[in-house]
TORMILO-468060 format. One record per residue: x, y, z of N, C-alpha, C in turn; chain. Coordinates in pm, whole numbers. Layout:
% residues N
VOGU | X | Y | Z | X | Y | Z | X | Y | Z | A
...
This chain:
% residues 187
VOGU | 9321 | 8823 | 9788 | 9423 | 8719 | 9810 | 9367 | 8672 | 9723 | A
VOGU | 9497 | 8614 | 9650 | 9563 | 8508 | 9536 | 9545 | 8371 | 9693 | A
VOGU | 9459 | 8274 | 9551 | 9520 | 8137 | 9618 | 9555 | 8062 | 9551 | A
VOGU | 9628 | 7934 | 9610 | 9726 | 7856 | 9501 | 9616 | 7846 | 9383 | A
VOGU | 9674 | 7759 | 9272 | 9679 | 7725 | 9146 | 9670 | 7557 | 9204 | A
VOGU | 9780 | 7465 | 9213 | 9785 | 7387 | 9232 | 9903 | 7394 | 9356 | A
VOGU | 9824 | 7265 | 9391 | 9881 | 7201 | 9490 | 10025 | 7074 | 9446 | A
VOGU | 10129 | 7039 | 9551 | 10232 | 6941 | 9461 | 10305 | 6984 | 9374 | A
VOGU | 10337 | 7167 | 9347 | 10335 | 7224 | 9225 | 10499 | 7151 | 9206 | A
VOGU | 10623 | 7182 | 9047 | 10680 | 7148 | 9047 | 10747 | 7258 | 8939 | A
VOGU | 10882 | 7267 | 8940 | 10878 | 7401 | 8835 | 10878 | 7392 | 8699 | A
VOGU | 10811 | 7246 | 8660 | 10817 | 7253 | 8519 | 10590 | 7395 | 8584 | A
VOGU | 10586 | 7319 | 8690 | 10457 | 7436 | 8669 | 10454 | 7547 | 8670 | A
VOGU | 10571 | 7592 | 8726 | 10555 | 7736 | 8732 | 10633 | 7784 | 8567 | A
VOGU | 10673 | 7729 | 8525 | 10741 | 7780 | 8411 | 10552 | 7777 | 8285 | A
VOGU | 10484 | 7708 | 8344 | 10376 | 7664 | 8266 | 10302 | 7829 | 8286 | A
VOGU | 10321 | 7935 | 8363 | 10241 | 8052 | 8399 | 10297 | 8136 | 8316 | A
VOGU | 10179 | 8228 | 8251 | 10210 | 8325 | 8148 | 10291 | 8465 | 8208 | A
VOGU | 10374 | 8485 | 8098 | 10486 | 8609 | 8167 | 10398 | 8686 | 8237 | A
VOGU | 10252 | 8775 | 8191 | 10168 | 8853 | 8295 | 10170 | 8848 | 8419 | A
VOGU | 10208 | 8741 | 8451 | 10226 | 8698 | 8597 | 10350 | 8682 | 8679 | A
VOGU | 10326 | 8675 | 8811 | 10455 | 8686 | 8924 | 10425 | 8536 | 8952 | A
VOGU | 10456 | 8439 | 8937 | 10448 | 8291 | 9006 | 10576 | 8278 | 9085 | A
VOGU | 10509 | 8144 | 9174 | 10622 | 8130 | 9285 | 10509 | 7964 | 9296 | A
VOGU | 10629 | 7919 | 9411 | 10585 | 7776 | 9520 | 10606 | 7820 | 9613 | A
VOGU | 10508 | 7818 | 9729 | 10538 | 7847 | 9876 | 10488 | 7718 | 9901 | A
VOGU | 10536 | 7651 | 9975 | 10527 | 7506 | 10051 | 10425 | 7407 | 10009 | A
VOGU | 10512 | 7423 | 9849 | 10410 | 7319 | 9737 | 10300 | 7320 | 9710 | A
VOGU | 10265 | 7447 | 9669 | 10129 | 7503 | 9618 | 10196 | 7613 | 9573 | A
VOGU | 10156 | 7638 | 9384 | 10143 | 7754 | 9313 | 10092 | 7825 | 9355 | A
VOGU | 10148 | 7959 | 9347 | 10104 | 8125 | 9315 | 10070 | 8140 | 9199 | A
VOGU | 9979 | 8199 | 9163 | 10025 | 8356 | 9013 | 9964 | 8480 | 9063 | A
VOGU | 10014 | 8557 | 9046 | 10010 | 8717 | 9059 | 9996 | 8773 | 8985 | A
VOGU | 9883 | 8846 | 8945 | 9926 | 8942 | 8798 | 10023 | 9033 | 8866 | A
VOGU | 10126 | 9061 | 8729 | 10200 | 9179 | 8713 | 10175 | 9299 | 8824 | A
VOGU | 10228 | 9348 | 8900 | 10174 | 9479 | 9038 | 10077 | 9560 | 8876 | A
VOGU | 10060 | 9656 | 8964 | 10015 | 9783 | 8955 | 10121 | 9895 | 8895 | A
VOGU | 10102 | 10026 | 8831 | 10172 | 10074 | 8831 | 10226 | 10199 | 9007 | A
VOGU | 10158 | 10183 | 9101 | 10164 | 10250 | 9183 | 10320 | 10149 | 9287 | A
VOGU | 10265 | 10010 | 9288 | 10381 | 9923 | 9289 | 10473 | 9947 | 9240 | A
VOGU | 10484 | 9892 | 9125 | 10649 | 9969 | 9058 | 10713 | 10055 | 9049 | A
VOGU | 10638 | 10165 | 9054 | 10709 | 10322 | 9096 | 10757 | 10242 | 9249 | A
VOGU | 10700 | 10242 | 9316 | 10742 | 10217 | 9473 | 10891 | 10127 | 9460 | A
VOGU | 10849 | 10006 | 9416 | 10965 | 9941 | 9399 | 11117 | 10003 | 9314 | A
VOGU | 11053 | 10054 | 9207 | 11185 | 10119 | 9092 | 11264 | 10219 | 9163 | A
VOGU | 11189 | 10288 | 9237 | 11189 | 10390 | 9288 | 11309 | 10355 | 9443 | A
VOGU | 11262 | 10311 | 9454 | 11337 | 10230 | 9608 | 11408 | 10170 | 9590 | A
VOGU | 11472 | 10093 | 9461 | 11598 | 10039 | 9443 | 11708 | 10207 | 9402 | A
VOGU | 11633 | 10259 | 9326 | 11765 | 10384 | 9248 | 11811 | 10424 | 9405 | A
VOGU | 11666 | 10462 | 9468 | 11757 | 10528 | 9608 | 11914 | 10467 | 9657 | A
VOGU | 11830 | 10339 | 9703 | 11949 | 10268 | 9734 | 12084 | 10202 | 9723 | A
VOGU | 12022 | 10189 | 9531 | 12124 | 10143 | 9486 | 12289 | 10196 | 9474 | A
VOGU | 12238 | 10363 | 9475 | 12353 | 10423 | 9402 | 12464 | 10481 | 9609 | A
VOGU | 12400 | 10475 | 9687 | 12512 | 10505 | 9741 | 12559 | 10294 | 9855 | A
VOGU | 12436 | 10210 | 9806 | 12488 | 10069 | 9918 | 12527 | 9957 | 9774 | A
VOGU | 12466 | 9970 | 9645 | 12443 | 9887 | 9538 | 12663 | 9943 | 9508 | A
VOGU | 12609 | 10021 | 9449 | 12705 | 10120 | 9342 | 12843 | 10163 | 9505 | A
VOGU | 12821 | 10285 | 9610 | 12922 | 10325 | 9714 | 12887 | 10448 | 9643 | A
VOGU | 12799 | 10514 | 9608 | 12821 | 10637 | 9567 | 12760 | 10715 | 9688 | A
VOGU | 12830 | 10851 | 9707 | 12762 | 10893 | 9856 | 12736 | 10817 | 9951 | A
VOGU | 12753 | 10691 | 9966 | 12645 | 10605 | 10064 | 12852 | 10510 | 10134 | A
VOGU | 12795 | 10373 | 10153 | 12931 | 10306 | 10212 | 12903 | 10180 | 10122 | A
VOGU | 12814 | 10144 | 10017 | 12856 | 10024 | 9947 | 12885 | 9902 | 9993 | A
VOGU | 12905 | 9816 | 9962 | 12935 | 9704 | 10032 | 12839 | 9622 | 10040 | A
VOGU | 12713 | 9645 | 9886 | 12603 | 9531 | 9851 | 12526 | 9518 | 9764 | A
VOGU | 12515 | 9447 | 9700 | 12467 | 9393 | 9589 | 12291 | 9392 | 9626 | A
VOGU | 12259 | 9416 | 9546 | 12060 | 9496 | 9498 | 12004 | 9444 | 9359 | A
VOGU | 11901 | 9354 | 9383 | 11890 | 9290 | 9253 | 11710 | 9307 | 9257 | A
VOGU | 11647 | 9328 | 9158 | 11509 | 9358 | 9153 | 11446 | 9228 | 9108 | A
VOGU | 11367 | 9225 | 9165 | 11271 | 9093 | 9158 | 11334 | 8920 | 9102 | A
VOGU | 11463 | 8952 | 9204 | 11577 | 8792 | 9160 | 11464 | 8643 | 9217 | A
VOGU | 11460 | 8584 | 9154 | 11376 | 8479 | 9213 | 11491 | 8370 | 9275 | A
VOGU | 11353 | 8323 | 9375 | 11501 | 8244 | 9544 | 11507 | 8089 | 9550 | A
VOGU | 11563 | 8026 | 9549 | 11525 | 7902 | 9584 | 11524 | 7866 | 9699 | A
VOGU | 11446 | 7842 | 9783 | 11509 | 7778 | 9908 | 11415 | 7602 | 9969 | A
VOGU | 11492 | 7510 | 9922 | 11410 | 7368 | 9949 | 11323 | 7337 | 9799 | A
VOGU | 11170 | 7360 | 9862 | 11090 | 7329 | 9767 | 11008 | 7437 | 9707 | A
VOGU | 11057 | 7602 | 9853 | 11023 | 7677 | 9797 | 11137 | 7781 | 9664 | A
VOGU | 10969 | 7876 | 9547 | 11043 | 7940 | 9453 | 10984 | 8044 | 9520 | A
VOGU | 11058 | 8198 | 9537 | 10938 | 8310 | 9575 | 11055 | 8413 | 9518 | A
VOGU | 10981 | 8528 | 9474 | 10997 | 8633 | 9389 | 10987 | 8752 | 9462 | A
VOGU | 11094 | 8808 | 9571 | 11082 | 8911 | 9639 | 11104 | 9038 | 9539 | A
VOGU | 11023 | 9158 | 9535 | 11039 | 9311 | 9474 | 11172 | 9363 | 9415 | A
VOGU | 11278 | 9279 | 9577 | 11374 | 9361 | 9592 | 11446 | 9287 | 9694 | A
VOGU | 11584 | 9247 | 9708 | 11664 | 9161 | 9750 | 11764 | 9238 | 9750 | A
VOGU | 11877 | 9211 | 9884 | 12047 | 9255 | 9905 | 12132 | 9170 | 9987 | A
VOGU | 12227 | 9129 | 9937 | 12305 | 9048 | 10004 | 12423 | 9139 | 10043 | A
VOGU | 12488 | 9153 | 10149 | 12628 | 9202 | 10192 | 12767 | 9132 | 10114 | A
VOGU | 12787 | 9213 | 10043 | 12940 | 9175 | 9960 | 12998 | 9074 | 10037 | A
VOGU | 13030 | 9074 | 10131 | 13085 | 8990 | 10210 | 13012 | 8846 | 10215 | A
VOGU | 12931 | 8855 | 10178 | 12845 | 8706 | 10167 | 12805 | 8664 | 10031 | A
VOGU | 12763 | 8753 | 9955 | 12792 | 8767 | 9843 | 12893 | 8835 | 9727 | A
VOGU | 13035 | 8780 | 9703 | 13111 | 8829 | 9675 | 13106 | 8843 | 9504 | A
VOGU | 13010 | 8791 | 9444 | 13003 | 8804 | 9260 | 12872 | 8757 | 9255 | A
VOGU | 12808 | 8784 | 9137 | 12650 | 8734 | 9149 | 12681 | 8649 | 9040 | A
VOGU | 12612 | 8507 | 9076 | 12625 | 8401 | 8987 | 12542 | 8451 | 8843 | A
VOGU | 12576 | 8392 | 8747 | 12568 | 8421 | 8601 | 12439 | 8328 | 8581 | A
VOGU | 12358 | 8192 | 8718 | 12204 | 8140 | 8715 | 12075 | 8214 | 8711 | A
VOGU | 11996 | 8134 | 8695 | 11901 | 8177 | 8700 | 11827 | 8225 | 8776 | A
VOGU | 11857 | 8185 | 8898 | 11806 | 8169 | 9095 | 11932 | 8210 | 9117 | A
VOGU | 11899 | 8246 | 9245 | 12016 | 8208 | 9385 | 11982 | 8121 | 9466 | A
VOGU | 12016 | 8040 | 9562 | 11990 | 7952 | 9688 | 12069 | 8031 | 9831 | A
VOGU | 12083 | 8186 | 9797 | 12154 | 8234 | 9911 | 12054 | 8341 | 9969 | A
VOGU | 12029 | 8267 | 10135 | 11914 | 8393 | 10130 | 11979 | 8532 | 10170 | A
VOGU | 11903 | 8624 | 10083 | 11949 | 8761 | 10051 | 12016 | 8789 | 10261 | A
VOGU | 12096 | 8918 | 10294 | 12080 | 8959 | 10408 | 11967 | 9030 | 10416 | A
VOGU | 11860 | 9155 | 10339 | 11750 | 9203 | 10337 | 11670 | 9194 | 10198 | A
VOGU | 11536 | 9237 | 10204 | 11462 | 9171 | 10104 | 11317 | 9262 | 10113 | A
VOGU | 11269 | 9358 | 9983 | 11159 | 9437 | 10068 | 10990 | 9369 | 9953 | A
VOGU | 10919 | 9372 | 9993 | 10763 | 9340 | 9954 | 10712 | 9441 | 9937 | A
VOGU | 10734 | 9511 | 9809 | 10569 | 9646 | 9784 | 10464 | 9505 | 9798 | A
VOGU | 10370 | 9579 | 9895 | 10203 | 9510 | 9896 | 10130 | 9552 | 9859 | A
VOGU | 10133 | 9451 | 9762 | 9949 | 9474 | 9703 | 9819 | 9411 | 9767 | A
VOGU | 9717 | 9446 | 9687 | 9574 | 9436 | 9760 | 9605 | 9272 | 9733 | A
VOGU | 9658 | 9192 | 9601 | 9609 | 9040 | 9561 | 9718 | 8973 | 9693 | A
VOGU | 9856 | 9058 | 9665 | 9914 | 8968 | 9777 | 9967 | 8975 | 9870 | A
VOGU | 9912 | 9062 | 9938 | 9974 | 9127 | 10101 | 9971 | 9030 | 10221 | A
VOGU | 9786 | 8953 | 10183 | 9804 | 8837 | 10276 | 9944 | 8717 | 10296 | A
VOGU | 10007 | 8727 | 10157 | 10041 | 8591 | 10149 | 10254 | 8656 | 10163 | A
VOGU | 10217 | 8778 | 10127 | 10337 | 8830 | 10192 | 10383 | 8862 | 10305 | A
VOGU | 10259 | 8833 | 10405 | 10312 | 8928 | 10577 | 10283 | 8790 | 10641 | A
VOGU | 10231 | 8667 | 10573 | 10235 | 8546 | 10656 | 10362 | 8406 | 10583 | A
VOGU | 10276 | 8368 | 10532 | 10395 | 8207 | 10423 | 10510 | 8335 | 10373 | A
VOGU | 10538 | 8365 | 10288 | 10628 | 8399 | 10250 | 10744 | 8502 | 10416 | A
VOGU | 10692 | 8537 | 10524 | 10734 | 8598 | 10558 | 10818 | 8462 | 10688 | A
VOGU | 10772 | 8410 | 10685 | 10773 | 8257 | 10781 | 10923 | 8197 | 10697 | A
VOGU | 10851 | 8200 | 10525 | 11027 | 8127 | 10459 | 11086 | 8188 | 10476 | A
VOGU | 11078 | 8377 | 10490 | 11248 | 8446 | 10515 | 11302 | 8420 | 10645 | A
VOGU | 11213 | 8367 | 10736 | 11252 | 8358 | 10874 | 11324 | 8268 | 10901 | A
VOGU | 11285 | 8121 | 10812 | 11346 | 8034 | 10875 | 11471 | 8006 | 10793 | A
VOGU | 11457 | 8069 | 10636 | 11607 | 8068 | 10552 | 11759 | 8192 | 10649 | A
VOGU | 11649 | 8228 | 10716 | 11792 | 8360 | 10788 | 11766 | 8486 | 10742 | A
VOGU | 11724 | 8544 | 10678 | 11731 | 8657 | 10568 | 11692 | 8749 | 10745 | A
VOGU | 11801 | 8881 | 10750 | 11776 | 8938 | 10887 | 11684 | 9061 | 10841 | A
VOGU | 11643 | 9087 | 10775 | 11561 | 9278 | 10767 | 11483 | 9214 | 10620 | A
VOGU | 11342 | 9230 | 10640 | 11238 | 9271 | 10569 | 11171 | 9398 | 10491 | A
VOGU | 11196 | 9450 | 10478 | 11071 | 9566 | 10462 | 10976 | 9567 | 10380 | A
VOGU | 10826 | 9599 | 10452 | 10736 | 9618 | 10379 | 10628 | 9722 | 10379 | A
VOGU | 10646 | 9730 | 10159 | 10591 | 9884 | 10111 | 10493 | 9920 | 10138 | A
VOGU | 10392 | 9973 | 10106 | 10205 | 10021 | 10094 | 10200 | 10095 | 10031 | A
VOGU | 10230 | 10161 | 9876 | 10243 | 10292 | 9818 | 10052 | 10298 | 9820 | A
VOGU | 10004 | 10242 | 9881 | 9812 | 10288 | 9863 | 9829 | 10354 | 9992 | A
VOGU | 9864 | 10301 | 10161 | 9859 | 10311 | 10265 | 9961 | 10429 | 10275 | A
VOGU | 10095 | 10450 | 10264 | 10221 | 10520 | 10212 | 10324 | 10490 | 10355 | A
VOGU | 10293 | 10375 | 10341 | 10383 | 10317 | 10462 | 10486 | 10254 | 10395 | A
VOGU | 10579 | 10232 | 10535 | 10730 | 10154 | 10527 | 10671 | 10093 | 10663 | A
VOGU | 10692 | 9886 | 10701 | 10753 | 9917 | 10767 | 10888 | 9780 | 10796 | A
VOGU | 10953 | 9849 | 10888 | 11065 | 9816 | 10907 | 11084 | 9692 | 11031 | A
VOGU | 11113 | 9546 | 11002 | 11151 | 9427 | 11018 | 11231 | 9367 | 11067 | A
VOGU | 11306 | 9318 | 11174 | 11403 | 9218 | 11186 | 11406 | 9129 | 11228 | A
VOGU | 11498 | 9038 | 11176 | 11429 | 8833 | 11224 | 11548 | 8864 | 11363 | A
VOGU | 11427 | 8825 | 11477 | 11494 | 8772 | 11627 | 11518 | 8619 | 11634 | A
VOGU | 11550 | 8575 | 11600 | 11555 | 8438 | 11612 | 11500 | 8402 | 11504 | A
VOGU | 11397 | 8305 | 11495 | 11328 | 8248 | 11417 | 11162 | 8326 | 11381 | A
VOGU | 11187 | 8474 | 11441 | 11076 | 8539 | 11485 | 11022 | 8688 | 11403 | A
VOGU | 10997 | 8786 | 11387 | 11003 | 8930 | 11286 | 11001 | 8978 | 11448 | A
VOGU | 10992 | 9082 | 11448 | 11002 | 9237 | 11539 | 10991 | 9369 | 11428 | A
VOGU | 10862 | 9422 | 11414 | 10942 | 9556 | 11382 | 10986 | 9655 | 11488 | A
VOGU | 11060 | 9697 | 11376 | 11211 | 9777 | 11457 | 11154 | 9929 | 11418 | A
VOGU | 11018 | 9965 | 11299 | 10969 | 10091 | 11286 | 10876 | 10056 | 11203 | A
VOGU | 10793 | 10168 | 11176 | 10663 | 10182 | 11104 | 10688 | 10310 | 11091 | A
VOGU | 10712 | 10354 | 10956 | 10723 | 10510 | 10974 | 10542 | 10541 | 10774 | A
VOGU | 10567 | 10623 | 10775 | 10386 | 10681 | 10688 | 10475 | 10893 | 10674 | A
VOGU | 10370 | 10818 | 10557 | 10307 | 10976 | 10453 | 10496 | 10985 | 10378 | A
VOGU | 10530 | 11162 | 10420 | 10620 | 11219 | 10309 | 10746 | 11213 | 10393 | A
VOGU | 10772 | 11135 | 10524 | 10847 | 11159 | 10587 | 11011 | 11147 | 10492 | A
VOGU | 11113 | 11207 | 10576 | 11245 | 11138 | 10546 | 11305 | 11048 | 10672 | A
VOGU | 11332 | 10947 | 10645 | 11374 | 10904 | 10738 | 11478 | 10768 | 10712 | A
VOGU | 11535 | 10694 | 10795 | 11669 | 10612 | 10841 | 11585 | 10471 | 10863 | A
VOGU | 11636 | 10368 | 10779 | 11537 | 10251 | 10866 | 11678 | 10206 | 10834 | A
VOGU | 11696 | 10080 | 10910 | 11789 | 9919 | 10911 | 11687 | 9826 | 10794 | A
VOGU | 11817 | 9791 | 10699 | 12005 | 9819 | 10761 | 12065 | 9889 | 10627 | A
VOGU | 11977 | 9955 | 10653 | 12004 | 10090 | 10500 | 11994 | 10288 | 10597 | A
VOGU | 12030 | 10235 | 10741 | 12037 | 10366 | 10788 | 12125 | 10443 | 10784 | A
VOGU | 12251 | 10405 | 10733 | 12328 | 10520 | 10673 | 12301 | 10626 | 10588 | A
VOGU | 12172 | 10635 | 10549 | 12148 | 10747 | 10468 | 11987 | 10795 | 10526 | A
VOGU | 11961 | 10903 | 10421 | 11749 | 10933 | 10479 | 11746 | 10888 | 10304 | A
VOGU | 11656 | 10875 | 10374 | 11517 | 10796 | 10289 | 11371 | 10917 | 10255 | A
VOGU | 11401 | 10937 | 10151 | 11257 | 11036 | 10099 | 11152 | 10982 | 10093 | A
VOGU | 11045 | 10915 | 10163 | 10933 | 10781 | 10181 | 10857 | 10838 | 10043 | A
VOGU | 10860 | 11052 | 10050 | 10736 | 11080 | 9934 | 10780 | 11058 | 9881 | A
VOGU | 10955 | 11032 | 9741 | 10909 | 10961 | 9666 | 10863 | 10919 | 9595 | A
VOGU | 10839 | 10762 | 9700 | 10799 | 10648 | 9689 | 10648 | 10606 | 9599 | A
VOGU | 10552 | 10744 | 9631 | 10456 | 10742 | 9624 | 10409 | 10805 | 9520 | A
VOGU | 10305 | 10775 | 9436 | 10305 | 10843 | 9317 | 10195 | 11024 | 9422 | A
VOGU | 10186 | 11070 | 9304 | 10116 | 11174 | 9367 | 9990 | 11248 | 9340 | A
VOGU | 9884 | 11237 | 9433 | 9790 | 11264 | 9391 | 9696 | 11364 | 9403 | A
């Protein structure tokens, strides 16, 4: 598990972290984790491709979404970087040219790594609930699982857990069938 590098961290501290790390500030503490390993990057990349056509571009799907890889999100004192985040276009009709967004996404995905799983499941989920994110997907490329969470009030409910290589429909993108096996490296 990653431990905070510094308490009382500032944005300047975040900028001082080397580029080969993902840096975030959660509850005033600076966290830096190494760039993800290939199974993590593969799962995030393929998921972005699979959702991007039908939802971001509206190809063979309903459209209506803006999907971004690793956006920097600023929520009060917290600076978070989910693997993928999505906003309904009615809430984010144009993507700002800024380096970060302050509008909470409607959906986001955290691809779990051994070094980030505890933070993703605890501190980051708490911030996402507080900020009003509607859905979170937790993808574990090593265990080959997809957990679908929906925010009810200020807490998360597990609506589905999918495993292996099945074809699934997962809210809020249940208008299409997602081939889970495409997210996992062949072993």
